[in-house]
C-alpha positions as CSV (number, residue, x, y, z in Angstrom):
1,M,-27.6,15.0,-87.5
2,A,-25.9,17.3,-84.9
3,Q,-22.3,18.3,-85.5
4,G,-20.9,16.1,-82.7
5,E,-22.8,13.0,-83.9
6,Q,-21.7,13.7,-87.5
7,N,-18.1,14.0,-86.4
8,L,-18.3,10.7,-84.5
9,V,-20.0,8.8,-87.3
10,E,-17.7,10.0,-90.1
11,G,-14.5,10.1,-88.1
12,N,-15.1,6.7,-86.6
13,K,-15.7,5.2,-90.0
14,A,-12.3,6.5,-91.2
15,Y,-10.6,5.5,-87.9
16,A,-12.0,2.0,-87.9
17,A,-11.0,1.4,-91.5
18,Q,-7.3,1.7,-90.5
19,F,-7.5,0.5,-86.9
20,T,-4.8,-2.1,-86.1
21,E,-4.6,-1.8,-82.2
22,G,-7.3,-4.2,-81.2
23,H,-4.7,-6.4,-79.5
24,L,-3.8,-3.9,-76.8
25,A,-4.2,-5.1,-73.1
26,L,-6.7,-3.5,-70.8
27,P,-4.2,-2.1,-68.2
28,P,-2.2,0.8,-69.5
29,S,1.2,-0.5,-70.6
30,Q,3.2,2.4,-69.1
31,K,1.3,2.3,-65.8
32,Y,0.4,5.9,-65.4
33,A,-2.6,8.1,-65.5
34,V,-3.0,11.7,-66.5
35,L,-5.7,13.9,-65.0
36,T,-6.4,16.9,-67.2
37,C,-9.2,19.3,-68.0
38,M,-12.0,18.7,-70.5
39,D,-11.1,21.9,-72.3
40,A,-11.3,21.3,-76.1
41,R,-8.0,23.1,-76.6
42,I,-6.1,20.2,-74.9
43,D,-5.0,17.2,-76.9
44,P,-3.5,14.9,-74.3
45,K,-2.3,12.3,-76.8
46,G,-0.3,14.9,-78.8
47,A,0.6,17.4,-76.0
48,F,1.8,14.7,-73.6
49,N,3.1,12.1,-76.0
50,I,0.7,9.4,-74.9
51,P,0.7,6.4,-77.3
52,L,-2.6,4.4,-77.5
53,G,-2.8,1.9,-74.7
54,A,0.0,3.5,-72.7
55,A,-1.9,5.5,-70.0
56,H,-5.3,6.4,-68.6
57,V,-6.5,9.9,-69.5
58,I,-9.1,11.2,-67.0
59,R,-10.8,14.5,-67.9
60,N,-13.2,16.8,-66.1
61,A,-13.8,20.5,-65.7
62,G,-10.7,22.0,-64.2
63,A,-8.8,18.7,-63.9
64,S,-10.3,18.3,-60.4
65,A,-8.8,15.6,-58.3
66,K,-11.9,15.4,-56.1
67,D,-14.1,15.0,-59.1
68,A,-11.8,12.3,-60.6
69,F,-11.1,10.4,-57.4
70,R,-13.3,7.4,-58.3
71,S,-11.5,7.0,-61.7
72,I,-8.1,7.4,-60.0
73,V,-8.9,4.6,-57.5
74,I,-10.1,2.3,-60.3
75,S,-7.0,3.2,-62.3
76,Q,-4.7,2.3,-59.4
77,Q,-6.5,-0.6,-57.7
78,L,-8.0,-2.4,-60.7
79,L,-5.6,-1.6,-63.5
80,G,-2.3,-1.1,-61.8
81,T,-1.2,2.4,-62.4
82,T,1.6,3.7,-60.2
83,E,2.0,7.2,-61.3
84,L,-0.4,10.2,-61.6
85,L,0.2,13.5,-63.4
86,V,-2.3,16.3,-62.6
87,V,-2.3,18.8,-65.5
88,K,-4.3,22.0,-65.2
89,H,-4.0,24.7,-67.8
90,T,-3.8,28.4,-68.4
91,G,-7.0,30.2,-69.5
92,C,-9.1,27.6,-67.6
93,G,-12.8,28.4,-67.3
94,M,-12.7,27.3,-63.7
95,L,-10.7,30.5,-63.0
96,T,-13.5,32.7,-64.2
97,F,-16.4,32.1,-61.8
98,D,-17.3,30.8,-58.4
99,N,-20.0,28.7,-57.0
100,A,-22.5,31.6,-56.5
101,A,-22.0,32.8,-60.1
102,A,-22.5,29.3,-61.5
103,R,-25.7,28.8,-59.4
104,D,-27.0,32.2,-60.4
105,L,-26.4,31.6,-64.1
106,T,-28.1,28.3,-63.9
107,K,-31.1,29.9,-62.3
108,K,-31.2,32.8,-64.8
109,N,-30.8,30.4,-67.8
110,K,-32.9,27.4,-66.7
111,G,-35.2,28.6,-63.9
112,E,-35.9,27.6,-60.3
113,E,-36.2,23.9,-60.9
114,A,-32.7,23.6,-62.4
115,F,-31.3,25.9,-59.7
116,K,-32.6,23.4,-57.1
117,E,-30.5,20.7,-58.7
118,V,-27.2,22.8,-58.3
119,A,-28.1,24.7,-55.2
120,D,-25.6,22.6,-53.1
121,L,-23.2,21.6,-55.9
122,D,-19.5,22.5,-55.4
123,F,-18.3,23.4,-58.8
124,L,-14.7,23.1,-57.6
125,T,-13.6,26.4,-59.0
126,F,-10.3,28.0,-58.1
127,P,-8.9,31.6,-58.2
128,D,-5.2,30.7,-58.5
129,L,-4.0,28.2,-61.1
130,E,-0.7,27.1,-59.6
131,Q,-2.1,27.0,-56.1
132,A,-4.9,24.8,-57.4
133,V,-2.4,22.4,-58.8
134,K,-0.5,22.2,-55.5
135,D,-3.8,21.8,-53.6
136,D,-5.0,18.9,-55.8
137,V,-1.7,17.1,-55.5
138,E,-1.7,17.6,-51.7
139,W,-5.3,16.4,-51.5
140,L,-4.4,13.3,-53.5
141,K,-1.4,12.6,-51.3
142,S,-3.6,12.8,-48.2
143,H,-6.2,10.6,-49.7
144,K,-3.8,8.0,-51.0
145,V,-5.3,4.6,-51.8
146,E,-2.1,2.9,-53.1
147,E,1.3,3.2,-51.4
148,G,4.1,4.3,-53.6
149,V,2.1,6.1,-56.3
150,K,4.1,9.1,-57.6
151,I,1.9,12.2,-58.0
152,T,3.1,15.3,-59.8
153,G,1.4,18.6,-60.7
154,W,1.7,20.5,-64.0
155,V,0.4,23.5,-65.9
156,Y,-0.2,23.2,-69.6
157,E,0.0,26.5,-71.4
158,V,-2.7,26.6,-74.1
159,E,-1.0,29.6,-75.7
160,T,2.3,27.8,-76.4
161,G,1.6,24.1,-76.0
162,K,4.2,23.8,-73.3
163,A,3.8,22.0,-70.0
164,R,5.7,23.0,-66.9
165,K,6.1,21.1,-63.6
166,V,4.7,22.9,-60.6
167,V,5.1,20.2,-57.9
């Protein structure tokens, strides 16, 4: 059994044995969503004080608003969230490469067929962390689906565990 599968099976067994939150409603009780990176160093529940059932947590590489837009629309339109926090982080891998580098690495590691699959893919990288937060917040505001949704942008510092508001 692979490590991830083993962690899931063993961890879930312990979790389910003490689980008492099956009564929680489908919509998030505090009516907000957090968009953050998939980076394994970020624990949204602990770092952002999110109780179970309180908020949607949407994760992807780089906390990309464009990549998460479908989930954000569902969160707002179907499940009633009225606030969105975009949280990128220091030391993000998306700061370390660009589209060409990602494509070249795919070609080198996996060959021409795999390269064809990513030849036109925008990896949504960014060279400046704070500017990327501002850009995503601005993009979301210009692509609003729901009136009155509050959108803020943050940087989480993986070195200290602190979050600071950018916009």
